[in-house]
N, C-alpha and C positions, 0 to 999 in steps of 0.2 A: 863253754869255750868263749874267749874274748869277754865281753861284758853282757852276755845273755841274761844273767840273773838280774842285772839292773834294768834291762830292757823289757822284761816280762810285763810290767804294768802298762806298756804301750800296746801290747798285743791283746790284753784282756778286753778293752772296750770294743775292739774290732770283732772279736768272737761273740761278744754280747749283742752287738748290733746286727750281726748276720749269723744267727744260730745254726743255720744249715751248713756252714763252712766246716769241712773236715780237711785239715792241712795234709798235703802229700807233696813232698818236695821232689821234683823230677831230676835234680842234678846235684849230686854230692860225690866227693872223692875221699878215699882213704889211702894212705901209703906214706912211707918215710924215706923214699929214695929218689924223689923227683929232683932232677938237676937244678930246677928253679930255686931250691931251698925251702919251698913251701911243703908242709906236711900236715896230716891230720890222722888221728888214731880212731879206731872203731869206738873206743870209749868216749871220745869227744863228740863224735857224731851221735851216738846214742844218748848222751847227756843232753845235747841240744834238742834232739827230737823229743825226749821225755819232758823237758821243760816247756816246749812249745805245744805238746800234745800232737805231734806230727809223725807221719810216716815219711820214708825217703827212699828214693832210688840211689844205689851206691855202685860205683865202679872205681877201678884203681887210678891213682895218680900215675905219672910216668914211671915206668920200671925199666931201666936200661938193660936188665938181664932178661926181659921178656915177660909176657903176661899170663902164662899158663898157671903159675903158682898164685899170682895175685888174683886172678879170676876165681880160682878155687877158694881162696880165703874169703872173698866177697860173698860167694855163694853159700859157704858154710856159715858166715855171719848172718846172712839173711835167713837161713834155715833155723838158726838158733834165736832169732829175734822176736818170735811170737807174732810175726806179721808186721813188725815195725819197719823192716827193711826189705827191699826188692833188689836183687843183683842184676846188673847188666855186664856183659862180657866186653872187655876192650881188646880189639884185635888190630893187626896191621897187615898190609899186603905182603910183608917180608917173611912172615912166619905162618904159613899154611892157614889163612884166615878162616876158611870154611871148616877145617878140622878143629881149630881152636874154638870156633863158635859152637860146633856140635858138642865138643867136650863140656863146655861151660853150660850149655842147655841141659845136658844130661846131669850135671851137678846141681841144677836148679835155677840157672840164670833165666831171665825173662825178656832180655833185650840186648841191644848191641850199642857199643860206644866207639866212635871213630874220632880220633884227635889228629886233625890234618897237619897242624904245625908242629906240635910236640913230637909226633912220630914221623913227620916229614914225608907225607904222601899227598896225593890229590884224590878227590872223591871219585873221579871216573877212572882210577887205576884199574885196568882190566883184571888184575889179580883179585880184586874184591868181588867180582861178579858172582862167583859161587856162594860167597857169604850173603850177598844181597839177595840172591835167589832163595836162600833158606829163609831170610827175613820176610821176603815176599810171600812165600808159601805158608809160613807159620804166622803171618800177620804180626810181626814183632815191631816194637818201637826201635828206632835207630837214632841215637843222639849224635849230632855232628857238630863239632867245634866250629864256631863262626866268629872268632875273635879278631881284634883290630890288626894283628900282624899279617893277616891274609889279604891278598888282593881282592878277593871276592869268591863266594861259593854259591850264590843264589841261583845263577843260571844253570849250573850243573845240578844243583839240588832239584830244581824243577824238572830237568830231564830225567834224573834218576827216579823221582816220584812217578812220573808218567810211564816210565819203562817198567817199574815194579809197583803196581797200584796196591798190592797187598800190604807192603810195609808201611809203617807210620813214621815218617822222618820228623825229627825235632831239631830245628836249627837253634843252637845254643846262643846265649849272650845277646838276646834281642835281635838275632840275625844282623848283628852290628854292621858287617861288611856290606849289607844290601838293604838295610832298613829304609833307605831313602826311596826305594822303588818297589820292593817286593810285595808290599801290602796289596797293591792292585791286582796281583796274580794269585794270591793265596786262595781267594774264593773259588777259582776254577780248578784247583788242585786239592781234592778233598783229603789227601793223606799227608799234607804238609802242615807242621805245627812250629811254634816258636816258644822258647822258654825265656824267663825274665832275668836270667843270671847275669846282670850287669849293674854297676854301681851307681850310674847316673840316673836321677829321676827324670831328667829331660828325655833320655832314651826310652825309659819305661812309658812315659806319657805319650811319646810319639808312637810307640808300639800299640798301646791301647786305643789310640785314635785312628790307626791305619789298618790294623789287622782284626778280623772278626774275633769276638771274645772266645768263641768255642775253639779257636786255634792257639790260644795262649795258655802256657803252663807255668806255674810257679817253679822257679829253680834258684837255688842259693849259690851253688858253686863252692861249697865248702872245700878247701879251707880259705877261700877268698871272701866268704861271708858265712853265715850259719843259717840253718833252717828257721830259727826263731827271728833273727835279725831281718832276713830278707822276706819273711812272711809279713812282717810289719810294713816294709816298704812296698811290696807288691800289692797287698790288699788295700793299702791307702791309695796307691796310684790307680788301682782299678775303680775304687769308689769315686775318686776325683774325676776320672775320665767319664763317668756317667753310667757305669755298669750297674745293673740291678742285682738283687741278692742271688738269683739263680745263676747269673753270669759270673758273679764274684766267686760263688761256691765252685763253679766249674773250673775257673782259673786256679783257685787255691788248692785243688786236688781232685775234684769230681771227674773232670775229663781225663786225667791221667789214669784214674782207676778204671774208667771205661776202655781206655786204650789197651790196658793190660788184660781185661776180663770181659770185654764186650765191644759194642760199636759206639764210637763217639757221637755226641749230639751236635746238631747245628743250632747255634744260639743267636743267629741273626748277624746283622752287619755291625761294624764299629759304631760307637755312639756319635751322634751328630754334634754334640756340644758337651763341654765339661759341666759337672754337676753344680759347681759354684765358681764364681770368678776369683782370681787370685789378685789381691790388692797390691798396689805398689810396695807397701811396707813388707808384705810377705815375699814378694819377688826379690826385694833386696836381701832379705834374710836367706832365702833359698839359694840364690846365686853365691852369696858370700860364703855360706857354709859348704857348698859344693867345692868352691875354691880352696877352703880350708882343709877339706878332706883329702885333696890330692897329695899335699906333702905328708900328711899322716900315713897315707898308704905307702909312701916311700920310707917310712920310719923316721920322719923328721917332724919337728914341732910345727904347729900351724902359724906361728908368728903373730903378726898384728891382726890377722883376719878375725880372730875370736873377739878382739876388742871392737872391731867394726861391727860384728854381729851383736855384741852387747849393746852398742849404741842403737842399733836398729830395733832392739827389744823395748825401747822406751816409748811405747805407744800409750795414748791415754786410756784410762780404765773403761771409757765408754766406746772405745773403738770396736767395730763389729768383729774384728779378729783378735781381740784381746785374749780370749781363752787359748787360742792357738799359739799366740806369741808367748804366753805364760808357760805353755808346755815346752816350747823350744827353750825358753830360759831355764826351765827345770833340767832339761837334758844337758845344757851347758854347765849348770851347777854340778851335776853328777860327774861330768867330765873333769871339771876342775878339782873336785874333791877326791876322785878315785884314780885318775890316770897314773899317778905316781905309785899307786898300790897294786894296780892290776899287773899280772905277769906279762912280759913281752912274749908274744907268740907269733912266729913267722916274721916276715919283714915289717908288718904293720906296727905303728906306734900304739901303745896301749890306750884304749879309750876311743880309737878311731870310729868304732861302730856307734858310739853315743853321738858323735858329730854327724855321722851318716843318717841316723834316725832323726836328728834335729833338722837336717836339710829336707828329709822326706816329709816331716810334719809341716814345715813351713810351706812346702809346695802343694800340700793336699788338705786345704781347709774343710773340704766336704766330709772328711773322715773324722770319727770321734777321737777325742783325746782323754786321757785319764782325768778324773775329777781333781 
């Protein structure tokens, strides 16, 4: 999906550098009826997982007609995937949430997904209490949307985690609505986790520097990214933030596997300092490319920003970051030579993920790049 095939060389050196990493994506969707217009098929998810060597948690995109059938399709897909997929059930307060969850669990689901904005409810809706009680009793992961359109979900999430200590809540999208403050509370709430499913490396770096590494889970948010693409970004940011191999392996999939089949590990506090300074030249590249990514995500061309990035790539050959800059330039080359040939999928302009990877490489010089 998207430019995954072109991006695979940027994943390979990460897997070689940290051989204990086993990728397991905590946040992917499939479905073709979401009112947003975004869609992803099961085949696209499995293709990206195969190319990345990753497993994935899957749940439905928005289904205006209800989630009973969509949850069953996810559960059947997981059962037929030889372990590549794990299904979560998506429920709402409006449609017998406890009954729907029990049905999905009987079909093989292993967790719960709550999308507060798309399905228009709040986390402390009393009609959810029976479903949360099931999750508490069965120690299920519960993924909660925490995207920018919400006013905030962190305080309610902390209350729910304390009330139901058996469930394992995962705030999606870097806990974006509450990232500025929630890190100081995560350590005291052992069943609260955060996934990395957000497009800005600045938010990922803030997450890794403020939240204990054992509480962070790789998540791509397919169809808004892919398991392969976001594995590159997440692992690079984890390394740049100063995590060691054991902590990186936990973020990349090890802790999620334990949430499903055991007890999560405490892997210490957030790192005190980044693994390597970011030079002014790389800062210019990273910021410029993040700015270029925003119009691409709206389906528009990046304009002059790629020219600005090209100028920023003109570092001397003896510059300490020359190999990193060369890798960024190679991704820009791939964008320019392929974006007219890549199929348009969803709202994004073709090749957007090549620019996203270039921005991530520029911001994370501590992580290895392809030769």
